[in-house]
C-alpha positions as CSV (number, residue, x, y, z in Angstrom):
1,X,9.3,-3.2,29.6
2,X,6.6,-5.6,30.7
3,X,3.1,-5.0,29.6
4,X,1.8,-4.3,33.1
5,X,4.4,-1.6,33.6
6,X,3.5,0.3,30.4
7,X,2.3,3.8,30.9
8,X,-1.4,4.0,29.8
9,X,-3.0,7.3,28.9
10,X,-5.9,8.3,31.3
11,X,-8.5,8.4,28.5
12,X,-7.5,4.9,27.2
13,X,-7.5,3.5,30.8
14,X,-11.0,4.8,31.5
15,X,-12.7,3.9,28.1
16,X,-10.6,0.9,27.1
17,X,-10.3,0.1,23.4
18,X,-13.1,2.6,22.4
19,X,-11.3,5.5,24.1
20,X,-12.4,7.7,21.1
21,X,-15.8,7.9,22.8
22,X,-14.1,9.8,25.7
23,X,-12.4,12.1,23.2
24,X,-15.8,12.8,21.5
25,X,-17.4,13.5,24.9
26,X,-14.6,15.9,25.8
27,X,-15.0,17.7,22.4
28,X,-18.8,17.9,22.9
29,X,-18.3,19.5,26.3
30,X,-15.7,21.9,24.8
31,X,-18.1,22.8,22.0
32,X,-20.9,23.6,24.5
33,X,-18.6,26.1,26.1
34,X,-17.4,27.5,22.8
35,X,-20.8,28.0,21.1
36,X,-22.3,29.5,24.2
37,X,-19.4,31.9,25.0
38,X,-18.3,32.9,21.5
39,X,-21.2,35.3,20.9
40,X,-21.2,36.6,24.5
41,X,-17.5,37.5,24.0
42,X,-18.6,39.3,20.7
43,X,-21.2,41.3,22.7
44,X,-18.6,42.0,25.4
45,X,-16.1,43.3,22.9
46,X,-18.7,45.4,21.2
47,X,-19.2,47.4,24.4
48,X,-15.5,47.9,25.1
49,X,-15.2,44.9,27.4
50,X,-17.5,46.5,30.0
51,X,-20.2,44.1,31.1
52,X,-22.2,46.9,32.7
53,X,-22.4,48.7,29.4
54,X,-24.2,45.8,27.6
55,X,-27.9,46.8,27.1
56,X,-30.3,44.5,29.0
57,X,-32.3,43.5,25.8
58,X,-29.1,42.1,24.2
59,X,-28.1,40.2,27.2
60,X,-31.6,38.8,27.8
61,X,-31.9,37.7,24.2
62,X,-28.5,36.0,24.4
63,X,-29.5,34.1,27.6
64,X,-32.8,33.0,26.2
65,X,-31.5,31.8,22.8
66,X,-28.2,30.1,23.9
67,X,-29.7,26.8,25.3
68,X,-31.6,26.2,22.1
69,X,-28.5,27.2,20.0
70,X,-26.3,24.8,21.9
71,X,-28.6,21.9,21.1
72,X,-28.8,22.8,17.4
73,X,-25.1,23.4,17.1
74,X,-24.2,20.0,18.6
75,X,-26.7,18.3,16.4
76,X,-25.1,20.0,13.3
77,X,-21.6,19.0,14.4
78,X,-22.7,15.4,15.0
79,X,-24.3,15.1,11.5
80,X,-21.1,16.5,9.9
81,X,-19.1,13.8,11.8
82,X,-17.0,16.3,13.8
83,X,-17.0,13.8,16.7
84,X,-15.9,10.7,14.7
85,X,-12.9,12.0,12.8
86,X,-9.3,10.8,13.8
87,X,-7.9,14.3,14.4
88,X,-4.3,13.2,14.4
89,X,-4.7,12.6,10.7
90,X,-6.9,15.7,10.1
91,X,-6.7,17.0,6.6
92,X,-8.7,18.9,3.9
93,X,-11.8,16.8,4.5
94,X,-12.0,17.7,8.2
95,X,-11.3,21.4,7.4
96,X,-14.1,21.5,4.8
97,X,-16.6,19.9,7.2
98,X,-15.6,22.3,10.0
99,X,-16.1,25.3,7.7
100,X,-19.5,24.0,6.6
101,X,-20.6,23.4,10.2
102,X,-19.5,26.9,11.1
103,X,-21.5,28.4,8.2
104,X,-24.6,26.5,9.1
105,X,-24.5,27.3,12.8
106,X,-23.7,31.0,12.0
107,X,-26.9,31.1,9.9
108,X,-28.9,29.3,12.6
109,X,-27.6,31.8,15.2
110,X,-28.2,34.9,13.0
111,X,-31.8,33.9,12.2
112,X,-32.6,32.6,15.7
113,X,-31.3,35.5,17.7
114,X,-32.9,38.0,15.3
115,X,-36.3,36.2,15.7
116,X,-35.8,36.3,19.5
117,X,-35.2,40.1,19.4
118,X,-38.3,40.6,17.3
119,X,-40.4,38.7,19.8
120,X,-39.0,40.8,22.6
121,X,-39.4,44.1,20.7
122,X,-42.7,45.3,22.4
123,X,-41.3,44.6,25.8
124,X,-38.1,46.7,25.4
125,X,-39.0,49.4,22.9
126,X,-40.6,52.1,25.1
127,X,-38.6,55.0,23.7
128,X,-39.2,55.5,19.9
129,X,-35.6,56.6,19.6
130,X,-34.3,53.3,21.0
131,X,-34.5,50.2,18.7
132,X,-33.7,46.7,19.8
133,X,-35.0,44.8,16.8
134,X,-31.7,43.1,16.1
135,X,-28.3,42.6,17.7
136,X,-25.3,44.8,16.6
137,X,-23.8,43.8,13.3
138,X,-20.4,43.3,14.9
139,X,-22.0,40.7,17.2
140,X,-22.8,38.4,14.3
141,X,-19.4,38.8,12.6
142,X,-17.1,38.6,15.6
143,X,-19.2,35.9,17.3
144,X,-19.0,33.7,14.1
145,X,-15.2,34.3,13.8
146,X,-14.5,33.5,17.4
147,X,-16.6,30.3,17.3
148,X,-14.9,29.1,14.0
149,X,-11.4,29.7,15.3
150,X,-12.0,27.9,18.6
151,X,-13.8,25.0,17.1
152,X,-11.2,24.5,14.3
153,X,-8.2,25.3,16.6
154,X,-9.1,22.6,19.2
155,X,-9.4,19.9,16.5
156,X,-6.3,20.7,14.5
157,X,-4.2,21.5,17.6
158,X,-3.5,17.8,18.1
159,X,-2.2,17.3,14.6
160,X,-0.1,20.5,14.9
161,X,1.5,19.4,18.1
162,X,2.3,16.0,16.5
163,X,4.0,17.8,13.6
164,X,6.0,19.9,16.0
165,X,7.1,16.8,17.9
166,X,8.0,15.0,14.6
167,X,10.1,17.9,13.5
168,X,11.8,18.1,16.9
169,X,12.4,14.4,17.1
170,X,13.4,13.8,13.5
171,X,15.0,17.1,12.6
172,X,18.1,15.0,11.9
173,X,18.0,11.5,10.5
174,X,18.9,8.6,12.7
175,X,22.1,6.8,12.1
176,X,20.3,4.3,10.0
177,X,18.2,7.0,8.2
178,X,18.8,8.3,4.7
179,X,18.5,11.7,2.9
180,X,15.9,11.5,0.2
181,X,15.5,13.5,-3.0
182,X,12.1,13.7,-4.6
183,X,11.9,14.4,-8.4
184,X,8.6,16.0,-9.1
185,X,7.0,18.9,-7.1
186,X,3.5,18.0,-8.2
187,X,0.6,16.4,-6.3
188,X,2.3,13.0,-6.3
189,X,5.6,14.4,-4.9
190,X,3.8,16.3,-2.2
191,X,1.9,13.1,-1.1
192,X,5.1,11.1,-1.0
193,X,6.8,13.9,1.1
194,X,4.0,14.0,3.6
195,X,3.9,10.2,3.8
196,X,7.6,10.1,4.6
197,X,7.2,12.9,7.2
198,X,4.4,11.0,9.0
199,X,6.5,7.8,9.2
200,X,7.8,8.4,12.7
201,X,9.5,5.0,13.1
202,X,11.8,5.7,10.1
203,X,14.7,8.0,10.2
204,X,14.6,8.9,6.5
205,X,13.9,12.5,5.6
206,X,13.4,14.5,2.4
207,X,16.1,17.1,2.0
208,X,15.4,18.5,-1.5
209,X,13.0,18.4,-4.4
210,X,13.7,18.6,-8.2
211,X,11.3,20.0,-10.7
212,X,11.8,21.4,-14.2
213,X,9.0,24.0,-13.6
214,X,10.9,27.3,-13.1
215,X,7.9,28.7,-11.3
216,X,8.4,26.2,-8.5
217,X,12.2,26.5,-8.2
218,X,13.5,28.4,-5.2
219,X,10.3,27.8,-3.3
220,X,9.4,25.3,-0.5
221,X,6.9,22.5,0.0
222,X,6.3,21.6,3.7
223,X,9.7,23.2,4.5
224,X,11.6,21.3,1.8
225,X,13.3,23.4,-0.9
226,X,12.7,22.9,-4.6
227,X,16.4,23.4,-5.6
228,X,16.2,23.3,-9.4
229,X,15.5,21.2,-12.5
230,X,17.0,17.9,-13.8
231,X,20.3,19.7,-14.5
232,X,20.7,20.2,-10.7
233,X,20.3,16.6,-9.8
234,X,24.0,15.7,-9.6
235,X,24.9,18.9,-7.7
236,X,22.0,18.5,-5.2
237,X,22.9,14.8,-4.5
238,X,26.4,15.9,-3.5
239,X,25.3,19.0,-1.6
240,X,22.6,17.4,0.4
241,X,24.3,14.0,0.8
242,X,21.4,12.2,-0.9
243,X,21.2,8.4,-0.5
244,X,17.8,7.7,-2.1
245,X,16.0,9.2,-5.1
246,X,12.2,8.9,-5.4
247,X,10.8,9.6,-8.9
248,X,7.3,11.0,-8.5
249,X,6.3,11.8,-12.1
250,X,3.3,9.7,-12.9
251,X,2.3,11.7,-16.0
252,X,5.8,11.8,-17.6
253,X,6.4,10.1,-20.9
254,X,8.8,7.1,-21.1
255,X,11.3,9.4,-23.0
256,X,11.3,11.9,-20.1
257,X,11.7,9.2,-17.5
258,X,14.6,7.7,-19.6
259,X,16.4,11.1,-19.7
260,X,16.0,11.8,-16.0
261,X,16.9,8.2,-15.0
262,X,20.0,8.5,-17.2
263,X,21.2,11.4,-15.0
264,X,20.2,9.5,-11.8
265,X,22.2,6.5,-12.8
266,X,25.4,8.6,-12.6
267,X,24.9,8.7,-8.8
268,X,25.1,5.9,-6.3
269,X,21.6,6.5,-5.0
270,X,18.9,3.9,-4.6
271,X,16.2,4.7,-7.1
272,X,12.5,4.1,-6.7
273,X,9.6,5.0,-9.0
274,X,5.9,5.8,-8.8
275,X,4.5,3.5,-11.5
276,X,1.7,5.7,-13.1
277,X,-1.2,8.1,-13.0
278,X,-3.8,5.7,-11.7
279,X,-2.2,5.7,-8.2
280,X,-2.6,9.5,-8.1
281,X,-6.2,9.3,-9.3
282,X,-7.1,6.6,-6.8
283,X,-5.3,8.4,-4.0
284,X,-2.8,5.5,-3.5
285,X,0.3,7.7,-3.5
286,X,2.6,6.7,-0.7
287,X,6.1,5.3,-0.1
288,X,4.7,1.8,-0.2
289,X,3.5,2.4,-3.8
290,X,7.0,3.2,-4.9
291,X,8.7,0.4,-6.8
292,X,12.4,-0.2,-7.6
293,X,13.2,1.4,-11.0
294,X,13.1,-1.5,-13.4
295,X,15.0,-1.9,-16.6
296,X,11.7,-1.3,-18.5
297,X,11.8,2.3,-17.3
298,X,15.1,2.8,-19.2
299,X,13.9,1.7,-22.6
300,X,12.6,5.1,-23.5
301,X,9.4,4.0,-25.2
302,X,5.7,4.6,-24.3
303,X,3.8,1.3,-23.9
304,X,1.6,0.2,-26.7
305,X,-2.1,1.1,-26.3
306,X,-4.7,-1.4,-27.6
307,X,-8.3,-0.9,-28.2
308,X,-9.7,-3.2,-25.6
309,X,-13.3,-2.8,-26.9
310,X,-12.4,-4.6,-30.1
311,X,-10.6,-7.4,-28.3
312,X,-13.5,-7.7,-25.8
313,X,-16.1,-8.0,-28.6
314,X,-14.0,-10.6,-30.4
315,X,-13.2,-12.8,-27.4
316,X,-16.4,-12.4,-25.4
317,X,-18.6,-15.6,-25.4
318,X,-16.2,-17.7,-27.5
319,X,-14.2,-20.8,-26.9
320,X,-10.5,-20.0,-26.9
321,X,-7.5,-22.3,-27.1
322,X,-4.0,-21.2,-26.1
323,X,-1.3,-23.7,-27.1
324,X,1.9,-23.3,-25.0
325,X,-0.5,-21.8,-22.4
326,X,1.9,-22.3,-19.5
327,X,4.8,-20.4,-21.0
328,X,5.7,-16.7,-20.6
329,X,3.6,-15.5,-23.5
330,X,1.0,-18.2,-23.3
331,X,0.2,-17.6,-19.6
332,X,-0.1,-13.9,-20.1
333,X,-2.4,-14.6,-23.1
334,X,-4.6,-16.8,-20.8
335,X,-4.7,-14.0,-18.2
336,X,-5.8,-11.3,-20.7
337,X,-8.3,-13.6,-22.5
338,X,-9.8,-14.5,-19.1
339,X,-10.4,-10.7,-18.5
340,X,-12.6,-10.6,-21.6
341,X,-15.1,-13.2,-20.5
342,X,-14.7,-16.0,-23.0
343,X,-17.3,-18.8,-23.0
344,X,-14.5,-21.3,-22.3
345,X,-10.7,-21.1,-22.1
346,X,-8.5,-24.1,-22.9
347,X,-4.9,-24.2,-21.7
348,X,-2.8,-26.6,-23.7
349,X,0.8,-27.3,-22.8
350,X,3.2,-30.2,-22.8
351,X,4.8,-29.1,-19.5
352,X,2.4,-29.9,-16.7
353,X,4.0,-27.7,-14.0
354,X,3.6,-24.5,-15.9
355,X,0.0,-25.4,-17.0
356,X,-0.9,-26.2,-13.4
357,X,0.5,-22.9,-12.1
358,X,-1.5,-20.8,-14.5
359,X,-4.6,-23.0,-13.9
360,X,-4.4,-22.3,-10.1
361,X,-4.0,-18.5,-10.7
362,X,-6.9,-18.2,-13.1
363,X,-9.2,-20.3,-10.9
364,X,-8.5,-18.0,-8.0
365,X,-9.0,-14.8,-10.0
366,X,-11.8,-15.9,-12.2
367,X,-13.8,-18.6,-10.3
368,X,-16.7,-18.1,-12.8
369,X,-14.5,-19.0,-15.8
370,X,-15.1,-22.3,-17.6
371,X,-11.4,-23.4,-17.6
372,X,-10.0,-26.5,-19.2
373,X,-6.4,-27.5,-18.8
374,X,-5.0,-30.2,-21.1
375,X,-1.5,-31.8,-21.3
376,X,-0.3,-32.8,-24.7
377,X,2.0,-32.0,-27.6
378,X,1.2,-30.0,-30.8
379,X,3.3,-32.6,-32.6
380,X,0.6,-35.3,-31.9
381,X,-2.0,-34.9,-34.6
382,X,-4.3,-37.5,-33.0
383,X,-4.3,-35.4,-29.8
384,X,-4.9,-32.2,-31.6
385,X,-7.8,-33.7,-33.6
386,X,-9.3,-35.0,-30.3
387,X,-9.1,-31.6,-28.7
388,X,-10.7,-29.8,-31.6
389,X,-13.4,-32.4,-32.0
390,X,-14.4,-32.3,-28.3
391,X,-14.1,-28.6,-27.5
392,X,-14.6,-26.9,-30.9
393,X,-12.4,-23.8,-30.2
394,X,-13.3,-20.8,-32.3
395,X,-10.1,-18.9,-31.6
396,X,-6.6,-20.3,-31.4
397,X,-3.5,-18.5,-30.1
398,X,-0.6,-20.7,-31.1
399,X,2.3,-19.9,-28.6
400,X,3.8,-23.4,-28.4
401,X,7.3,-23.4,-29.7
402,X,11.0,-24.0,-28.9
403,X,12.6,-20.6,-28.7
404,X,16.1,-21.0,-27.3
405,X,18.5,-20.2,-30.2
406,X,21.8,-22.0,-29.1
407,X,19.9,-25.1,-27.9
408,X,18.0,-25.4,-31.2
409,X,21.3,-25.0,-33.1
410,X,22.4,-28.2,-31.3
411,X,19.0,-29.9,-31.9
412,X,17.8,-28.6,-35.2
413,X,15.4,-31.5,-35.9
414,X,13.5,-30.7,-32.7
415,X,13.1,-27.1,-33.8
416,X,11.5,-28.3,-37.0
417,X,9.3,-31.0,-35.4
418,X,7.9,-28.7,-32.7
419,X,7.8,-25.3,-34.4
420,X,7.1,-26.0,-38.0
421,X,5.4,-29.4,-38.0
422,X,3.6,-28.7,-34.7
423,X,2.2,-25.5,-36.2
424,X,1.1,-27.3,-39.4
425,X,-0.7,-30.0,-37.5
426,X,-2.4,-27.6,-35.2
427,X,-3.4,-25.3,-38.1
428,X,-4.8,-28.2,-40.0
429,X,-6.8,-29.5,-37.1
430,X,-8.2,-25.9,-36.6
431,X,-9.1,-25.6,-40.3
432,X,-11.0,-28.9,-40.6
433,X,-12.9,-28.3,-37.3
434,X,-14.4,-24.9,-38.2
435,X,-12.0,-22.6,-36.1
436,X,-12.7,-19.0,-37.0
437,X,-9.3,-17.4,-36.3
438,X,-5.8,-18.9,-35.9
439,X,-3.1,-16.5,-34.5
440,X,0.5,-17.6,-34.7
441,X,3.1,-16.1,-32.3
442,X,6.1,-15.3,-34.4
443,X,9.4,-13.5,-33.8
444,X,11.7,-11.0,-35.4
445,X,14.3,-13.8,-35.6
446,X,12.2,-15.1,-38.5
447,X,13.5,-12.1,-40.5
448,X,16.6,-13.1,-42.5
449,X,17.2,-15.9,-40.1
450,X,20.8,-17.0,-39.3
451,X,19.8,-19.7,-36.9
452,X,17.5,-22.8,-37.2
453,X,15.1,-21.4,-34.6
454,X,14.5,-18.3,-36.6
455,X,14.2,-20.3,-39.8
456,X,11.7,-22.7,-38.2
457,X,9.6,-19.7,-37.2
458,X,9.8,-18.4,-40.7
459,X,8.5,-21.8,-41.9
460,X,5.6,-21.3,-39.5
461,X,4.8,-17.9,-41.1
462,X,5.0,-19.5,-44.5
463,X,2.6,-22.3,-43.4
464,X,0.1,-19.7,-42.1
465,X,0.3,-17.7,-45.3
466,X,-0.1,-20.9,-47.4
467,X,-3.2,-22.0,-45.5
468,X,-4.7,-18.6,-45.8
469,X,-4.0,-18.3,-49.5
470,X,-5.4,-21.8,-50.3
471,X,-8.6,-21.1,-48.3
472,X,-9.2,-17.8,-50.0
473,X,-8.8,-19.5,-53.4
474,X,-11.3,-22.1,-52.4
475,X,-8.6,-24.8,-52.6
476,X,-8.3,-25.9,-49.0
477,X,-8.6,-29.5,-50.1
478,X,-5.2,-29.2,-51.8
479,X,-3.5,-28.6,-48.4
480,X,-2.0,-32.0,-47.5
481,X,-2.6,-33.6,-44.2
482,X,0.8,-34.3,-42.6
483,X,1.0,-37.1,-40.1
484,X,3.6,-39.6,-38.8
485,X,0.8,-42.0,-37.9
486,X,-2.7,-42.5,-39.2
487,X,-5.5,-40.6,-37.4
488,X,-8.9,-42.2,-37.0
489,X,-11.7,-39.7,-37.1
490,X,-15.2,-40.2,-35.7
491,X,-16.2,-41.4,-39.2
492,X,-13.8,-44.2,-38.8
493,X,-11.5,-43.1,-41.6
494,X,-7.7,-43.1,-41.1
495,X,-7.2,-40.0,-43.3
496,X,-9.6,-37.2,-44.3
497,X,-11.1,-37.9,-47.7
498,X,-10.7,-34.6,-49.5
499,X,-12.6,-35.9,-52.6
500,X,-15.7,-37.0,-50.7
501,X,-15.6,-33.9,-48.6
502,X,-14.8,-31.5,-51.4
503,X,-17.8,-29.2,-50.6
504,X,-16.7,-29.0,-47.0
505,X,-13.2,-27.9,-47.9
506,X,-14.6,-25.3,-50.4
507,X,-16.5,-23.7,-47.5
508,X,-13.7,-23.5,-45.0
509,X,-13.5,-20.0,-43.6
510,X,-10.7,-20.2,-41.1
511,X,-8.5,-17.0,-41.1
512,X,-4.8,-17.4,-40.4
513,X,-2.6,-14.5,-39.1
514,X,0.9,-14.1,-37.6
515,X,2.2,-11.7,-35.0
516,X,5.9,-10.8,-35.1
517,X,7.7,-9.0,-32.2
518,X,11.1,-8.8,-30.6
519,X,12.6,-10.0,-27.3
520,X,10.3,-10.1,-24.3
521,X,11.4,-8.6,-21.0
522,X,11.1,-11.0,-18.2
523,X,10.3,-14.1,-20.2
524,X,11.8,-17.5,-19.5
525,X,15.4,-17.5,-20.7
526,X,15.6,-13.7,-21.4
527,X,18.7,-11.7,-20.6
528,X,17.2,-9.7,-17.7
529,X,16.8,-12.6,-15.3
530,X,20.2,-14.0,-16.3
531,X,21.9,-10.6,-15.7
532,X,20.1,-10.2,-12.3
533,X,21.2,-13.6,-11.2
534,X,24.8,-12.9,-12.3
535,X,24.8,-9.6,-10.4
536,X,23.5,-11.3,-7.2
537,X,26.3,-13.8,-7.4
538,X,28.9,-11.0,-7.7
539,X,29.5,-11.3,-11.4
540,X,30.8,-11.4,-13.9
541,X,27.9,-10.4,-16.2
542,X,28.3,-12.1,-19.6
543,X,27.5,-10.3,-22.8
544,X,28.1,-12.0,-26.1
545,X,29.3,-8.9,-28.0
546,X,29.8,-5.2,-27.1
547,X,27.8,-4.1,-30.2
548,X,24.9,-6.6,-30.1
549,X,21.5,-4.9,-30.2
550,X,17.9,-6.1,-29.7
551,X,14.4,-4.8,-29.8
552,X,12.6,-5.2,-26.5
553,X,9.0,-5.1,-25.4
554,X,7.1,-6.2,-22.3
555,X,5.0,-9.4,-22.1
556,X,1.7,-7.5,-21.6
557,X,2.5,-5.4,-24.8
558,X,3.3,-8.6,-26.8
559,X,0.0,-10.2,-25.7
560,X,-2.0,-7.0,-26.4
561,X,-0.7,-7.1,-29.9
562,X,-1.5,-10.7,-30.3
563,X,-5.1,-10.1,-29.1
564,X,-5.5,-7.1,-31.3
565,X,-4.3,-9.1,-34.3
566,X,-6.9,-11.8,-33.6
567,X,-9.6,-9.2,-33.4
568,X,-8.7,-7.1,-36.5
569,X,-7.2,-9.6,-38.9
570,X,-8.5,-10.4,-42.3
571,X,-6.2,-13.3,-42.9
572,X,-2.7,-13.7,-44.2
573,X,-1.2,-10.7,-42.4
574,X,2.0,-10.5,-40.4
575,X,1.5,-7.9,-37.7
576,X,4.6,-6.0,-36.6
577,X,5.0,-3.8,-33.5
578,X,6.9,-0.6,-33.8
579,X,9.3,-1.3,-30.9
580,X,11.2,2.0,-31.2
581,X,14.9,2.2,-31.3
582,X,17.0,-1.0,-30.7
583,X,18.8,-1.3,-27.4
584,X,22.4,-2.4,-27.0
585,X,22.6,-5.4,-24.7
586,X,25.9,-4.0,-23.3
587,X,24.1,-0.8,-22.3
588,X,21.3,-2.8,-20.8
589,X,23.7,-4.8,-18.6
590,X,25.5,-1.7,-17.4
591,X,22.2,0.0,-16.5
592,X,21.1,-3.0,-14.6
593,X,24.4,-3.0,-12.6
594,X,24.0,0.6,-11.8
595,X,20.3,0.1,-10.7
596,X,21.7,-2.5,-8.2
597,X,23.8,0.3,-6.6
598,X,27.1,-1.0,-8.1
599,X,29.6,0.2,-10.7
600,X,30.2,-1.7,-14.0
601,X,33.7,-2.9,-14.6
602,X,34.6,-2.0,-11.0
603,X,32.2,-3.8,-8.6
604,X,30.8,-6.1,-11.3
605,X,32.9,-7.2,-14.3
606,X,31.4,-7.4,-17.8
607,X,32.8,-10.3,-19.9
608,X,32.3,-10.6,-23.6
609,X,31.9,-14.2,-24.6
610,X,31.5,-13.9,-28.4
611,X,28.4,-14.6,-30.5
612,X,26.8,-18.0,-29.9
613,X,26.0,-20.4,-32.7
614,X,23.3,-19.0,-34.9
615,X,23.2,-15.7,-33.0
616,X,23.0,-12.4,-34.9
617,X,24.5,-9.0,-34.0
618,X,21.1,-7.4,-34.8
619,X,17.5,-8.3,-35.2
620,X,15.2,-7.0,-38.0
621,X,11.5,-6.4,-37.8
622,X,10.8,-6.9,-41.5
623,X,12.6,-8.2,-44.5
624,X,13.7,-5.6,-47.1
625,X,11.2,-7.0,-49.6
626,X,8.3,-6.6,-47.2
627,X,6.4,-3.3,-47.3
628,X,4.4,-1.8,-44.4
629,X,0.8,-0.9,-44.2
630,X,-0.5,1.3,-41.4
631,X,-3.3,0.3,-39.0
632,X,-5.5,2.5,-36.8
633,X,-2.9,2.0,-34.0
634,X,0.2,4.0,-35.0
635,X,2.4,1.5,-33.1
636,X,1.2,-1.5,-35.1
637,X,1.9,-2.2,-38.8
638,X,1.2,-5.0,-41.2
639,X,3.9,-6.5,-43.3
640,X,2.9,-7.4,-46.9
641,X,3.7,-11.1,-47.3
642,X,6.5,-12.3,-49.6
643,X,5.5,-14.3,-52.5
644,X,6.7,-17.9,-52.9
645,X,5.6,-21.1,-54.6
646,X,3.0,-22.4,-52.2
647,X,2.4,-25.7,-53.9
648,X,6.0,-26.6,-54.0
649,X,6.4,-25.4,-50.4
650,X,3.6,-27.7,-49.2
651,X,5.1,-30.6,-51.1
652,X,8.5,-30.0,-49.6
653,X,7.1,-29.9,-46.1
654,X,6.3,-33.6,-46.2
655,X,10.0,-34.4,-47.0
656,X,11.1,-31.9,-44.3
657,X,9.0,-33.7,-41.8
658,X,10.4,-37.1,-42.7
659,X,13.9,-35.7,-42.4
660,X,13.2,-34.2,-39.0
661,X,11.7,-37.4,-37.6
662,X,14.6,-39.3,-39.1
663,X,16.9,-36.9,-37.2
664,X,18.7,-36.1,-40.5
665,X,22.1,-34.3,-40.2
666,X,21.2,-32.6,-43.5
667,X,18.1,-30.8,-42.0
668,X,19.6,-27.3,-42.1
669,X,20.3,-27.6,-45.8
670,X,16.7,-28.7,-46.5
671,X,15.4,-25.7,-44.5
672,X,17.7,-23.4,-46.5
673,X,16.3,-24.7,-49.7
674,X,12.7,-23.9,-48.5
675,X,13.5,-20.5,-46.7
676,X,15.3,-18.4,-49.2
677,X,16.2,-15.8,-46.6
678,X,17.9,-18.3,-44.3
679,X,21.6,-17.5,-44.2
680,X,23.9,-20.0,-42.6
681,X,27.1,-18.5,-44.1
682,X,28.3,-15.0,-44.7
683,X,26.5,-13.5,-41.7
684,X,29.5,-11.4,-40.7
685,X,29.5,-9.7,-44.1
686,X,26.1,-8.1,-43.6
687,X,26.3,-7.2,-40.0
688,X,28.1,-3.9,-40.3
689,X,25.8,-2.6,-43.1
690,X,22.6,-3.6,-41.3
691,X,23.8,-2.3,-38.0
692,X,24.4,1.1,-39.5
693,X,21.1,1.0,-41.3
694,X,19.3,0.3,-38.0
695,X,21.2,3.1,-36.2
696,X,20.3,5.5,-39.0
697,X,16.6,4.6,-38.7
698,X,16.9,5.4,-34.9
699,X,18.5,8.8,-35.7
700,X,21.8,7.7,-34.2
701,X,24.0,7.4,-37.3
702,X,27.5,8.3,-36.3
703,X,31.1,7.2,-36.9
704,X,32.3,4.4,-34.8
705,X,34.3,6.8,-32.6
706,X,31.2,9.1,-32.2
707,X,29.0,6.1,-31.3
708,X,31.4,5.0,-28.6
709,X,31.6,8.5,-27.2
710,X,27.8,8.7,-27.2
711,X,27.4,5.3,-25.6
712,X,29.8,6.4,-22.8
713,X,27.8,9.6,-22.4
714,X,24.6,7.7,-22.2
715,X,26.1,5.3,-19.7
């Protein structure tokens, strides 16, 4: 239909774009009639609907007061914005303002008409037995009621008619519409329901609601039945032919979400989830706020909570350096540090594309931030000295590292150069330039490592512990300066003279700390993006082993832990996150396939490829020899460091560096001689025992047959 042939409503045709003015004028005219006639009708009803029976004093008082009352009533309605509301969306706010306006105008009319009767008393009271000092009591009550009903009715009638039209038009879904189940009969669920009902252009409709509260079961919300608790989900999906399930439980714990989603995964329905309570508090609950259920929702663990005040006080007003600042962890570190108003933030990375990306993001979000982006390698001691001399960072978050296990198995010397030697050079530069706190990003793969990547990260932890121990003993001068080329300082010397600067080294106060956590969801190279890509391509999804397990956490959680470690450390600690129970990668893959609306092993095949070089069946958070100390946060623990010969270790590092830069084929043997927990051989022998130990800790100790049955039930 052409624009010229479109049917235009009369009000819109006359007033144009501001047709609401016409609606307001119409309402004002209507209100004049209502406020003037409501009390007359009350008077008429009081005297049995006989006009001739109404006493003249009552009628005269009504006539004299009505013009003034009309003006006062319209003024009251205007002040309370009864002429500026969009009545098609009328809700509690409009109802409340209408009630307040009615109460105020009722008080005005009661006082005004009574005063009018008092003024007319001498004129009409001739017989002492006849008193016209006030109107009949029923006049005030019935008049107020009639006025309220007519004022409210006219304004809400439009919304009511629209609801009737919606029900009539969308009583049945369109061919392309879907039946929706809402889980949660609370405030969030009700808001989602009304938002769906108001979306006229969509054929979807809510057909049932699930809630565990027995008091709500068997009742209705806006005409939709609450059919039962979580045990009724599967039955209701089949009975009501549900295609979509919306989870509206913003206050539910992660464990409760996991249990409910485990049931929902047995259906073929599309799942969407309301992320959290803050949407409800801010009034942002609608269909657009729902997100696809992510794999994080199925981990069954509440997110870690960090005391942001401590982090704020620690970071505020300081110069912060993040190495590897363009990576998954490094970029999130930069984001969260920027939120705490540092004096200056330095992004340091060897890969310019990632560094440039986070630089653009932070400049847009924090234009006031003093942001420096530098390209360079932590292996380059001259570059690191130059950065520390020029910018004097007070806090360093060292996230630069090679992390890919199979690739590092093929290039072990690169793992040592970048991870171990790079950490050493960065830590040394931080120490001699007055850095206050150095935080190393470590990994659970450093525990009893079976691959060179994990062993290199264990070397990093040992480096941090060695630096911290020497500094606390006042022997920082004994820490050798490793370099593959001589470094000229501002003093013109090629190497730091520890003898001449003995006093300086005795006063070094840098504190070194490590943070150890598991696999990070959504990071570069993690399993989730790989699985999603394989599912999009139609499969197969590749899992290395049906029994392989891992600990998982989100990137924001990992970074929160790192920041808290930097704020609360005393030096030498290895902070460990309680990441809950380990997750089977096979279960993770199957859940992700189901969340995509497909069936594992039917629509998408799962192929087991076998463990890759250096890969473990399990990951541990701590070595058996390490104890745990509690912190104020119940999710965070401190591992007591293992003892080792620090002097010998520091001497051996020089030889290890030479071997790495010579690309020695014997590098793994050298690492094994320095890291006593590094196991290249006999890994299979300890897998079964450790796997059962981890399962027992998680409360899932079963025979192999029972475990398989439980896994199938969980799936």
